[in-house]
C-alpha positions in Angstrom: -151.1 -2.0 59.8 -150.9 -5.6 58.1 -153.5 -7.9 59.2 -151.9 -10.5 60.9 -150.4 -13.6 60.1 -149.2 -17.0 61.8 -145.8 -18.5 61.8 -147.0 -20.5 59.0 -146.3 -17.3 56.8 -143.0 -19.3 56.9 -144.0 -22.4 56.0 -143.2 -24.8 53.4 -145.1 -24.7 50.3 -147.1 -28.1 50.8 -148.6 -26.3 54.2 -150.0 -23.2 51.9 -152.1 -25.4 50.4 -154.7 -25.2 53.0 -156.5 -22.0 53.8 -154.4 -20.4 56.8 -153.9 -16.9 58.4 -151.1 -16.8 56.3 -153.0 -16.9 53.2 -156.5 -16.6 54.1 -156.7 -12.9 52.6 -154.7 -13.8 49.4 -157.4 -16.5 48.6 -160.3 -14.3 49.6 -158.7 -11.5 47.8 -157.7 -13.6 44.7 -161.5 -15.3 44.8 -162.8 -11.7 44.6 -161.1 -10.8 42.0 -161.4 -13.9 39.6 -165.2 -13.4 39.9 -164.9 -9.8 39.0 -163.1 -10.6 36.1 -165.4 -13.3 34.9 -168.1 -10.8 35.4 -165.8 -8.1 33.7 -165.4 -10.6 30.7 -169.3 -11.2 30.4 -169.9 -7.9 30.3 -167.6 -6.8 27.8 -168.0 -9.6 25.1 -171.9 -9.1 25.3 -171.9 -5.7 25.0 -169.2 -6.0 22.3 -171.7 -8.6 20.6 -174.6 -6.8 20.8 -172.8 -3.5 19.4 -171.3 -5.3 16.2 -174.7 -6.7 15.9 -176.5 -3.5 16.1 -173.9 -2.3 13.6 -174.1 -5.1 11.0 -178.1 -4.8 10.8 -177.8 -0.8 10.5 -175.3 -1.4 7.8 -176.7 -4.8 6.2 -179.9 -5.8 7.6 -182.5 -6.9 5.2 -185.7 -5.3 5.4 -188.7 -7.2 5.1 -192.5 -6.8 6.2 -193.4 -9.8 9.1 -196.9 -10.0 10.7 -198.0 -9.5 14.5 -198.8 -12.7 15.5 -199.9 -11.5 19.6 -199.4 -9.3 22.0 -198.9 -9.2 25.5 -198.3 -7.6 28.7 -196.4 -9.1 31.9 -195.9 -7.7 34.7 -194.4 -10.0 37.3 -194.3 -8.8 40.9 -192.1 -6.0 41.9 -191.1 -5.5 38.5 -191.7 -3.3 35.8 -194.3 -4.2 32.8 -192.9 -6.1 29.9 -194.4 -5.5 26.4 -194.1 -8.5 24.2 -194.7 -8.9 20.8 -194.5 -12.4 18.8 -194.0 -12.1 15.1 -193.2 -14.1 11.7 -191.8 -13.2 8.6 -190.1 -14.9 5.6 -186.5 -14.6 4.7 -185.1 -14.3 1.2 -185.0 -18.2 0.7 -189.2 -18.3 1.7 -188.0 -19.8 5.3 -190.7 -18.6 7.5 -188.9 -17.3 11.3 -190.8 -17.1 14.4 -189.7 -14.5 16.6 -190.4 -12.3 19.5 -189.5 -9.2 21.1 -189.7 -6.8 23.8 -190.8 -3.7 22.9 -190.9 0.0 24.4 -195.1 0.7 25.2 -195.1 3.4 22.7 -193.9 0.8 20.0 -196.0 -1.6 21.3 -199.0 0.6 21.7 -198.8 1.1 17.7 -198.6 -2.4 16.6 -202.0 -4.5 16.3 -202.5 -8.3 16.1 -202.5 -9.9 12.5 -201.3 -6.5 11.3 -197.5 -6.0 9.3 -194.6 -5.4 11.6 -191.4 -4.1 10.2 -188.4 -6.4 10.8 -184.9 -5.9 10.0 -182.7 -9.3 9.9 -179.4 -10.6 8.5 -178.9 -12.2 5.6 -178.2 -15.9 6.2 -178.7 -15.3 9.6 -182.5 -14.3 10.0 -182.8 -15.5 13.7 -180.7 -12.3 14.1 -183.5 -9.9 13.7 -184.5 -6.5 15.3 -187.6 -4.7 14.9 -188.6 -0.8 15.4 -188.8 0.1 19.1 -187.4 -3.2 20.5 -185.8 -2.5 23.9 -182.6 -3.5 24.4 -182.8 -5.2 27.7 -179.6 -7.2 27.7 -178.0 -3.5 27.3 -178.9 -2.9 31.1 -177.9 -6.6 32.0 -174.5 -5.9 30.2 -173.7 -2.2 31.8 -174.5 -4.4 35.5 -171.6 -7.8 34.6 -169.6 -4.7 33.6 -170.0 -2.8 36.5 -170.6 -5.3 39.2 -167.8 -7.2 37.9 -165.5 -3.8 37.6 -166.1 -3.2 41.4 -165.6 -6.7 42.5 -162.5 -6.8 40.5 -160.8 -3.3 42.0 -162.0 -4.8 45.5 -159.7 -8.2 44.7 -157.0 -6.8 43.4 -156.7 -4.7 46.5 -156.7 -6.9 48.9 -154.2 -9.6 46.4 -152.1 -6.2 46.5 -152.3 -5.6 49.9 -151.8 -9.8 50.8 -149.0 -9.9 48.8 -147.3 -6.5 50.6 -148.0 -8.7 53.7 -145.7 -11.2 52.3 -143.2 -9.2 51.4 -142.7 -7.7 54.9 -143.1 -11.1 56.6 -139.7 -12.1 54.9 -137.8 -9.1 54.4 -139.1 -6.5 57.2 -137.0 -4.8 59.9 -137.4 -7.0 63.0 -138.6 -5.3 66.3 -139.7 -6.5 69.7 -143.8 -6.1 70.3 -145.5 -6.3 73.4 -148.8 -7.8 73.5 -151.1 -5.2 74.8 -154.5 -7.4 74.6 -155.7 -10.1 73.4 -159.6 -11.0 72.4 -161.9 -13.3 69.8 -161.8 -11.9 66.7 -164.4 -11.8 63.7 -162.7 -13.6 61.5 -163.2 -17.4 61.2 -160.9 -19.1 58.9 -161.9 -23.1 57.8 -165.1 -22.6 60.3 -162.4 -22.1 63.2 -163.0 -18.4 65.0 -159.2 -16.9 65.4 -158.5 -14.5 68.1 -156.9 -10.6 67.6 -153.6 -9.9 69.3 -153.1 -6.3 70.0 -149.4 -5.0 70.5 -147.2 -2.4 70.1 -143.3 -2.0 69.4 -140.8 0.6 68.4 -138.9 1.1 65.3 -135.2 1.5 64.5 -135.8 5.6 65.1 -137.6 4.8 68.5 -140.9 5.7 67.3 -143.7 3.6 68.8 -146.6 2.3 66.3 -149.3 -0.1 68.0 -150.5 -2.9 65.4 -152.9 -6.0 65.5 -153.3 -9.5 63.6 -154.9 -12.2 63.9 -154.0 -15.9 65.5 -155.2 -19.4 66.1 -156.8 -20.6 69.2 -153.5 -22.9 69.5 -151.4 -20.0 69.2 -153.2 -17.5 71.6 -152.8 -19.8 74.1 -149.2 -18.7 74.9 -149.8 -15.0 74.6 -151.3 -12.8 77.0 -151.1 -9.4 77.7 -146.9 -8.2 78.7 -145.9 -11.0 76.4 -143.0 -10.1 73.7 -143.1 -11.8 70.8 -141.1 -10.4 67.2 -142.9 -8.6 64.5 -141.7 -7.0 61.4 -142.5 -3.9 59.5 -141.6 -2.2 56.3 -138.5 -0.2 57.4 -139.9 2.6 54.8 -143.3 2.8 56.3 -143.2 1.3 60.3 -147.3 1.6 60.2 -147.2 -1.6 57.6 -145.9 -4.1 59.9 -146.8 -8.3 60.5 -147.5 -10.1 63.2 -145.4 -13.6 62.6 -146.1 -15.0 66.0 -142.2 -15.4 66.6 -140.6 -15.6 70.2 -138.3 -13.1 71.4 
């Protein structure tokens, strides 16, 4: 059953600018969808940039001998150790470039301070470089952003799709009379106001009985009690997809 909506489903556009029972799930799902697409875009963008940079370094990178300035191990609490190296190298124009990188443990062990380190950089962009054994921490970040973004986008898309289906049923669905079975406080809060859950039972055009539930505001719930009769709308092709508009019988 579709989550309940109030009579504001049929209100004017001006009333829809605020979050109500009628548009809560559309706003909620839209927020998840927007954040998911943002994360997905960041992950894809960073991944595309990193893969392109790696390809350019492999194909046209300039290899030089740099000098190790310092080595250190950082081990933040509750995190694995990070093996860092600071170095410098001269580019083709004679400029001295200072850089740093996180390395795998084995590659880090092979280096000594004040000893050579092999550096690959892009001609004209010496700040874009890579050293042997450099760990790709940004790859993990890219995967995290992409996976989280994909999950949020899918969940948000499903919620938005369901909310749009609810709106369609609320506007064009078949009408049936429903008997209120129970009214109880709901866990849903809209604009800080706790909502109420109404459970009801109705028969479709073929005489089959269905049960539904929905959310109503504290104002609307004052006129509801068990046994009250209200009109509901449902999808004639799938009567289990119903909407509670709160219309009097």
